[in-house]
C-alpha positions as CSV (number, residue, x, y, z in Angstrom):
1,M,110.9,94.8,62.8
2,R,110.6,98.2,64.5
3,V,114.2,99.2,63.4
4,A,113.3,98.5,59.8
5,S,110.1,100.5,60.1
6,A,111.9,103.4,61.7
7,R,114.5,103.3,59.0
8,T,111.8,103.2,56.3
9,L,110.0,106.1,58.0
10,G,113.2,108.1,58.1
11,I,113.9,107.5,54.4
12,R,110.3,108.5,53.6
13,N,110.5,111.7,55.6
14,T,113.8,112.6,54.0
15,L,112.4,112.0,50.5
16,M,109.3,114.0,51.3
17,S,111.3,116.9,52.7
18,S,113.5,116.9,49.6
19,L,110.5,116.9,47.3
20,L,109.0,119.7,49.3
21,A,112.2,121.7,49.1
22,L,112.2,121.3,45.3
23,W,108.6,122.3,45.1
24,N,109.4,125.4,47.2
25,N,112.3,126.2,44.8
26,T,109.7,126.9,42.1
27,K,108.5,129.9,44.1
28,A,111.7,131.7,43.0
29,M,110.8,131.1,39.3
30,P,109.1,133.7,37.1
31,Q,105.3,133.1,37.5
32,L,104.6,131.6,34.0
33,L,107.6,129.3,34.3
34,R,106.5,128.2,37.8
35,M,103.0,127.3,36.4
36,F,104.5,125.1,33.7
37,C,107.1,123.6,36.0
38,Q,104.7,122.7,38.8
39,G,102.3,121.3,36.2
40,G,105.2,119.2,34.8
41,M,106.1,118.0,38.3
42,V,102.6,116.6,38.9
43,A,100.6,115.8,35.7
44,P,103.1,113.7,33.7
45,P,104.0,111.4,36.5
46,I,100.3,110.7,37.2
47,L,99.6,110.2,33.5
48,A,102.7,107.9,33.2
49,L,101.4,105.8,36.1
50,L,98.0,105.5,34.4
51,L,99.7,104.6,31.2
52,V,101.7,101.7,32.6
53,L,99.0,100.3,34.9
54,P,96.4,98.3,33.1
55,I,93.4,100.0,34.7
56,M,91.9,101.8,31.7
57,D,91.7,102.0,27.9
58,W,93.1,104.9,26.0
59,T,92.1,107.0,23.0
60,V,95.0,107.6,20.6
61,N,94.6,109.9,17.6
62,G,90.9,109.6,18.0
63,R,91.0,105.8,18.1
64,Q,89.8,103.8,21.2
65,V,92.5,101.2,22.0
66,S,92.8,98.5,24.7
67,Y,95.6,98.6,27.2
68,S,98.0,96.4,25.2
69,E,97.5,98.1,21.9
70,P,99.4,101.3,22.7
71,W,102.4,99.2,23.7
72,S,102.4,97.1,20.6
73,S,101.9,100.0,18.3
74,G,104.6,102.3,19.7
75,A,102.1,104.8,21.1
76,G,102.7,103.7,24.7
77,L,106.4,104.1,24.5
78,T,106.1,107.4,22.7
79,M,103.7,108.8,25.3
80,L,105.9,107.5,28.1
81,V,109.0,109.1,26.7
82,F,107.2,112.4,26.5
83,M,105.9,112.1,30.1
84,L,109.3,111.1,31.5
85,M,111.2,113.9,29.7
86,A,108.6,116.5,30.8
87,T,108.8,115.2,34.4
88,A,112.6,115.1,34.4
89,G,112.8,118.6,32.9
90,A,110.4,120.0,35.5
91,W,111.9,118.4,38.6
92,G,115.4,119.1,37.3
93,L,114.7,122.7,36.7
94,A,113.3,122.9,40.3
95,A,116.6,121.5,41.4
96,R,118.5,123.9,39.0
97,T,120.3,121.1,37.3
98,R,122.2,122.1,34.1
99,W,120.6,119.4,31.9
100,S,117.0,120.1,32.8
101,R,116.4,122.9,30.4
102,W,117.8,120.7,27.6
103,A,115.4,117.9,28.6
104,W,112.5,120.4,28.2
105,V,113.9,121.6,24.8
106,A,114.1,117.9,23.6
107,T,110.7,116.9,25.0
108,P,108.6,117.8,21.9
109,V,111.1,116.1,19.5
110,A,112.1,112.9,21.4
111,P,108.7,111.1,21.2
112,I,108.6,111.6,17.4
113,L,112.2,110.2,17.2
114,V,111.0,107.2,19.2
115,A,108.1,106.7,16.9
116,A,110.4,107.0,13.9
117,V,112.7,104.2,15.0
118,H,109.8,102.0,16.2
119,P,108.6,99.3,13.7
120,R,105.9,100.6,11.4
121,T,102.4,100.5,12.8
122,W,99.2,102.5,12.4
123,F,100.5,104.9,15.1
124,T,104.1,105.3,14.1
125,R,103.2,105.9,10.5
126,E,100.9,108.8,11.5
127,A,103.2,110.2,14.2
128,A,106.6,110.0,12.4
129,G,105.4,110.0,8.8
130,D,103.7,113.4,8.9
131,A,106.0,116.3,8.1
132,S,103.8,118.7,10.0
133,M,104.4,116.8,13.2
134,W,108.2,117.2,12.8
135,V,107.8,120.9,11.9
136,S,105.5,121.5,15.0
137,A,107.9,119.6,17.3
138,V,110.9,121.5,16.1
139,A,109.0,124.8,16.4
140,A,107.9,124.0,19.9
141,S,111.5,123.1,20.8
142,L,112.8,126.4,19.5
143,I,110.1,128.3,21.5
144,I,111.0,126.4,24.6
145,F,114.7,127.0,24.0
146,A,114.1,130.8,23.6
147,C,112.1,130.9,26.8
148,L,114.5,128.8,28.9
149,F,117.8,130.2,27.6
150,L,117.1,133.7,26.4
151,V,114.7,135.2,29.0
152,P,116.9,136.9,31.6
153,A,114.7,136.0,34.6
154,V,114.8,132.3,33.7
155,R,118.5,132.4,33.1
156,N,119.0,134.0,36.5
157,Y,116.9,131.3,38.2
158,A,118.6,128.5,36.4
159,S,122.1,129.8,37.3
160,G,121.1,129.9,41.0
161,S,121.4,133.7,41.3
162,V,117.9,133.9,42.7
163,A,117.4,133.1,46.4
164,T,115.8,129.8,47.0
165,D,114.2,130.7,50.4
166,A,110.5,130.9,50.0
């Protein structure tokens, strides 16, 4: 029993030190990017956990819904996709992975695509059927692309040419 506990403790310590190292990597980012990245590393995982655990009701598009209704309407999956992509982009950028910036670029559009392929419900009709949602999502993706791929300080960070010691 003690061997298993020691092994579990070792794995936990390794995981925590890895997460801390990634968090510390964000200190090499430009300040505004660091703010968004650290926010993406914390807030979306917490919200995703609250979304999947049946501990509270939600308000979706101004409508109070029970725990099961977001999942049957497509809103739950759509929100979860947004949260997971934002989280992956943030943690990936902290790790300087090549795909992470693309995950962030796709984050505004992916949930609308999920809503568009989901069967028609009150939520998916509003989310995917409104042209302004698509225009806003594409515009947000273009702004994110410009910030992550065209700003020299961000490109330097992502390429690893900035020191990671902080």
